[in-house]
Structures are given as structure tokens and as C-alpha cells.
C-alpha positions in Angstrom: -5.8 94.4 18.5 -3.0 91.2 19.0 -6.5 89.5 18.1 -7.4 91.6 14.8 -4.0 91.2 13.7 -3.7 87.3 13.9 -7.3 87.4 12.3 -5.9 89.6 9.6 -2.9 86.9 8.7 -5.6 84.0 9.0 -8.0 86.1 6.9 -5.0 86.4 3.8 -4.3 82.9 4.0 -8.4 81.8 3.3 -8.9 84.3 0.9 -6.4 82.8 -1.4 -7.3 79.3 -1.2 -11.0 80.5 -1.6 -10.1 82.9 -4.8 -8.1 80.0 -6.2 -11.3 77.7 -5.8 -13.7 80.3 -7.2 -11.7 80.9 -10.5 -11.4 77.4 -10.7 -15.4 76.8 -10.5 -15.6 79.4 -13.4 -13.5 77.4 -15.3 -15.1 74.7 -14.5 -18.5 76.3 -15.5 -17.1 77.9 -19.3 -15.3 74.1 -19.8 -18.5 72.0 -19.1 -20.8 74.6 -21.1 -18.3 74.9 -24.0 -18.2 71.3 -24.4 -14.4 70.5 -22.7 -12.4 67.4 -22.2 -11.7 69.4 -18.1 -8.5 70.7 -19.1 -9.4 74.3 -19.8 -10.5 73.9 -15.9 -7.5 72.9 -14.7 -5.5 75.5 -16.9 -7.8 78.2 -15.0 -7.0 76.7 -11.8 -3.0 76.8 -12.4 -3.0 80.4 -13.7 -5.8 81.3 -10.7 -2.8 80.0 -8.2 0.2 81.6 -10.6 -1.8 84.9 -10.0 -2.3 84.9 -6.5 1.4 84.4 -5.7 2.3 87.2 -7.9 -0.9 89.7 -6.6 0.9 88.7 -3.3 4.2 90.1 -4.4 3.4 92.9 -7.0 -0.4 93.9 -6.0 0.8 97.3 -4.2 3.2 98.5 -7.0 -0.3 98.1 -9.1 -2.3 100.2 -7.0 0.0 102.5 -7.2 0.8 102.6 -10.6 -3.5 102.7 -10.5 -3.6 105.9 -8.2 -0.9 107.8 -10.3 1.3 108.5 -6.8 4.7 109.3 -6.6 7.2 108.5 -4.3 8.7 111.4 -2.4 11.8 112.0 0.1 11.7 113.9 3.4 13.1 117.7 1.2 10.1 117.4 -1.1 7.4 117.0 1.7 8.8 117.6 5.2 5.4 117.6 6.6 4.2 114.3 4.9 7.3 112.7 5.2 8.2 113.5 9.3 4.2 112.9 10.0 4.6 109.3 9.2 7.6 108.9 10.3 6.9 109.9 13.8 3.7 107.7 13.7 5.7 104.6 12.7 8.4 105.3 15.2 5.4 105.8 17.8 4.0 102.1 16.9 7.3 100.7 16.6 6.9 100.0 12.7 9.6 100.7 9.7 8.5 104.2 8.0 6.8 103.0 4.9 7.5 104.3 1.5 5.7 107.8 1.3 3.9 108.6 -2.1 1.6 112.1 -3.0 -1.2 112.0 -5.7 -1.9 115.2 -7.4 -6.1 115.1 -7.0 -7.7 117.8 -5.0 -9.9 115.7 -3.5 -8.7 115.0 -0.2 -7.5 111.5 0.8 -5.4 109.1 1.6 -4.6 105.1 1.3 -2.0 102.1 2.7 -1.2 99.2 0.9 1.5 96.6 0.6 2.1 92.8 2.0 3.6 93.4 5.8 4.7 96.8 8.1 8.4 96.1 6.0 6.9 96.4 2.3 4.4 99.1 3.5 3.3 102.3 1.4 1.5 105.4 2.9 -0.1 107.7 0.1 -1.8 111.3 0.5 -3.3 113.4 -1.8 -1.9 117.4 -2.3 -5.7 117.6 -1.4 -5.6 115.9 1.5 -2.8 118.0 2.6 -4.8 121.2 1.8 -7.5 121.0 3.5 -6.1 119.2 6.8 -4.2 121.3 9.3 -1.3 119.3 10.8 -3.5 117.9 14.1 -6.1 116.8 11.3 -3.8 115.2 9.2 -1.6 113.2 11.7 -5.4 111.7 12.7 -5.5 110.9 8.8 -2.2 109.1 8.7 -2.8 107.5 11.9 -5.7 105.2 10.6 -3.1 104.7 7.5 -0.9 103.8 10.0 -3.6 101.3 12.1 -4.1 99.5 8.3 -0.6 98.5 8.4 -0.2 97.9 12.1 -3.0 95.6 12.0 -2.2 93.9 8.8 -5.3 94.9 7.1 -3.2 96.2 4.0 -2.4 92.4 3.6 -5.7 91.3 3.3 -7.0 94.4 0.6 -4.4 93.9 -1.5 -5.9 90.3 -1.8 -9.4 91.7 -2.4 -8.0 94.0 -5.0 -6.0 90.8 -7.0 -9.4 89.1 -6.6 -12.0 91.5 -8.0 -9.7 92.3 -10.9 -9.0 88.4 -11.9 -12.5 87.4 -11.2 -14.3 90.6 -13.4 -11.3 89.5 -16.6 -12.1 85.8 -16.1 -15.4 86.1 -16.4 -15.5 88.2 -19.1 -13.6 85.6 -20.6 -15.3 82.8 -19.6 -18.2 84.7 -21.3 -16.6 84.4 -24.6 -16.0 81.2 -24.8 -19.8 79.9 -24.2 -21.0 82.6 -26.7 -17.8 82.1 -29.7 -15.9 78.8 -29.1 -16.3 75.0 -27.5 -19.4 72.8 -29.1 -22.5 74.5 -28.5 -25.0 72.4 -29.9 -24.0 69.1 -27.5 -26.9 66.8 -27.1 -26.1 65.6 -23.7 -25.8 69.5 -22.2 -28.5 69.8 -19.3 -30.5 72.8 -19.8 -30.8 73.8 -16.0 -26.7 73.1 -16.1 -26.3 76.0 -18.4 -28.4 78.3 -17.0 -27.1 78.1 -13.4 -23.4 78.0 -15.2 -24.6 81.2 -16.9 -25.6 82.9 -13.8 -22.4 81.8 -11.7 -20.1 83.4 -14.1 -22.4 86.7 -14.2 -22.8 86.9 -10.7 -19.0 86.1 -10.1 -17.8 89.9 -10.3 -20.7 90.7 -8.3 -20.0 88.5 -5.7 -16.0 89.1 -5.8 -17.3 92.7 -5.0 -19.7 92.0 -2.2 -16.6 90.4 -0.3 -14.7 93.5 -1.1 -17.5 95.3 1.0 -17.5 93.2 3.5 -13.9 92.8 3.9 -13.3 96.5 4.1 -16.4 97.8 6.2 -15.6 96.6 9.6 -11.8 97.2 8.6 -12.5 100.8 8.7 -14.2 100.9 11.6 -10.6 99.2 13.3 -8.2 101.4 11.5 -10.3 105.2 13.3 -10.0 103.0 16.7 -6.5 102.2 16.1 -5.5 105.7 14.6 -6.8 107.3 17.9 -5.2 105.4 20.0 -1.8 106.0 18.8 -2.6 109.7 18.8 -4.6 109.4 21.6 -6.7 112.5 20.1 -10.5 111.3 18.9 -11.3 115.0 18.7 -8.3 115.2 15.6 -10.1 112.3 13.4 -13.6 113.9 14.3 -12.7 116.8 12.7 -10.9 115.3 9.9 -14.1 113.4 9.2 -16.2 116.1 9.6 -13.9 118.6 6.7 -14.5 115.6 4.3 -18.5 116.1 4.8 -17.6 119.4 3.3 -14.5 119.0 1.1 -14.9 115.1 -0.4 -15.2 114.9 -3.5 -14.2 112.1 -6.1 -10.4 111.5 -7.3 -10.0 111.7 -10.8 -8.6 108.2 -11.0 -11.4 106.4 -10.1 -11.3 102.5 -9.7 -14.0 99.9 -7.8 -11.0 97.4 -7.4 -8.7 99.8 -5.3 -11.5 101.9 -3.7 -11.7 99.8 -0.6 -8.1 101.1 0.2 -8.7 104.3 0.8 -9.4 106.9 3.4 -12.8 108.1 2.2 -14.6 106.1 -1.0 -12.6 107.7 -4.3 -15.8 107.1 -6.6 -18.2 109.3 -8.0 -21.4 109.6 -6.0 -23.4 109.0 -9.0 -21.7 105.6 -9.6 -23.3 102.4 -9.5 -20.4 101.2 -7.4 -21.6 103.5 -4.9 -24.5 101.3 -4.0 -22.0 98.5 -2.9 -19.9 101.2 -0.8 -16.8 100.1 0.5 -16.4 102.2 3.2 -19.0 102.7 5.9 -20.6 106.6 6.1 -18.8 109.6 7.1 -21.6 110.1 10.0 -21.5 106.6 11.1 -17.6 106.8 11.8 -17.7 110.1 13.4 -20.7 109.0 15.5 -19.0 106.0 16.6 -15.8 108.3 17.2 -17.6 110.3 19.5 -19.7 108.1 21.3 -16.0 106.3 22.5 -14.0 109.5 23.2 -14.0 108.8 27.0 -12.6 104.9 26.3 -9.5 105.7 24.1 
């Protein structure tokens, strides 16, 4: 567990550095292909560095806004609030801010840059479908993300996916509508490679999101069960998701990896690159390791 936490802290720094370099490469490619003098590439790197820093502090607020979550106090929903509060006490963590999302799809997510600045949100659909034991299991999974610092990694990945898509779009517009496109010294092979890089950049960012999220989900399942000491609770919750799970009204590929269950439409192209392992696999892992918790 402690190794996972240390790995996640290190991965945050690595992802942020790679993010700046990746964005810089896109900017340099666009600058080269439009006949620039290199200043655009430098400017993009600087903007990427500033964006990464802002993202570190502001991404959780943006994720909350995109999901439509609203903060609650204990009096607003004692059941949800006490469940999160009790789990925080059990883990020795500060009680995170607690939010609800008006949505019939049963789901939840956690975000923030560290346990002191964490957020847990649950949909009204989750509160309606799950009994107390199952709800505690789902919330323990989300608290596991906080305990393991998964929230920090997920937040940075969220910023990476969002920014790469925007900057790649800008770079493509620069190529086709700006700069000196008729330079005789342009290497056609370099132009083709550059175009491929810019087009594939958002897909690469999504694959990073995919790779980071799947293993984090398995670890959070295990962390949650170790907290409650009741694997059947999470197994039953996951089985209910098989029966009652549905896409959320507010869908975004850039935030999908933060949720307990994939919030995207089953018909979405993004499901081919699902950030979540299949529910069947999560259930099988828990059932096969019940005696080890």
C-alpha cells in the first residue's frame, strides 16, 4: 500500500513533466510546419507549464463543475455524510468535502490534489439503489483513491487529456490557415510525420488515461475492502451496477476515469478505450481473493 502511494506521488511529477514536453513537441511541430521562427514552440511550452501548475490547483473544481455536483452538509444528507465521515476516521484522514449529483445513474467519484483537499461525490441514483453496506463499500473504494493518492494522478491526467485535445486542434488550424505553407525548404516527410503527431496526440493522451485508470481501479477495490473488511459488500454493489448501471446525463471522456463506474454511453466510441476494467473482472478478482482480505 505504501509503495502504491509513493509510486503515485512520483507518477504525478513524471506525468506533469511529460505533459509539458508533449505539449511542447506539438507546438514545435506546428511552428515548424507553418514556417515559424521557433517562438511559437517556446510560447506553447511556457503556456503548457503554466497550465500544468494551474491544473494542479484547479482541476478538482473544474471536474466538480463539469459533473454538476453540489456540496452538502450533514443535515442535507446524514446517511451519505456519516458514511464518508466514518470511513475518514477509520483511515485516519481528514473528512473530504462531500457532494451529490442529481442523476439517476448510480455512480460516484473522488478528486483533489491530496487528502487535505479531497472531494467525494455520489449520485442520487447511487443513494437510491445501494443499501447501507453497499454504499459504504462504494465510498470506501473512493476513499481508497484518496488514501493512495490516485486522485492526484487522475487530476493531472484529466488536465493532460483536456489540454492536448485543445492544443492539437489549434495546431491543426495553424497548419491549414496560418504561416508560410509554401516554403520550398519544407521536408514533405517531416510534414507528414508532424501531421500524424498532431492528429494522434489526443489518442495518445486517452491511452495514457486508460492505462493509468484501470490498475488504479483494481487497487481501490482492494483498498476499500481492506477498510471495511467486508468484500461481499463491494461484490454486491458491483453486481447491482451490472443490473442498474446506466450512462450519466453529463458525460465527458476527460473525467470518465474519475468515476466508480464508466459514466459514458455504451454506444460511445470512447467505450472502446474504456478507462474502467469490466465489472465482471472486478467481481471475479474480489471473489477469488475473498479469503485474503
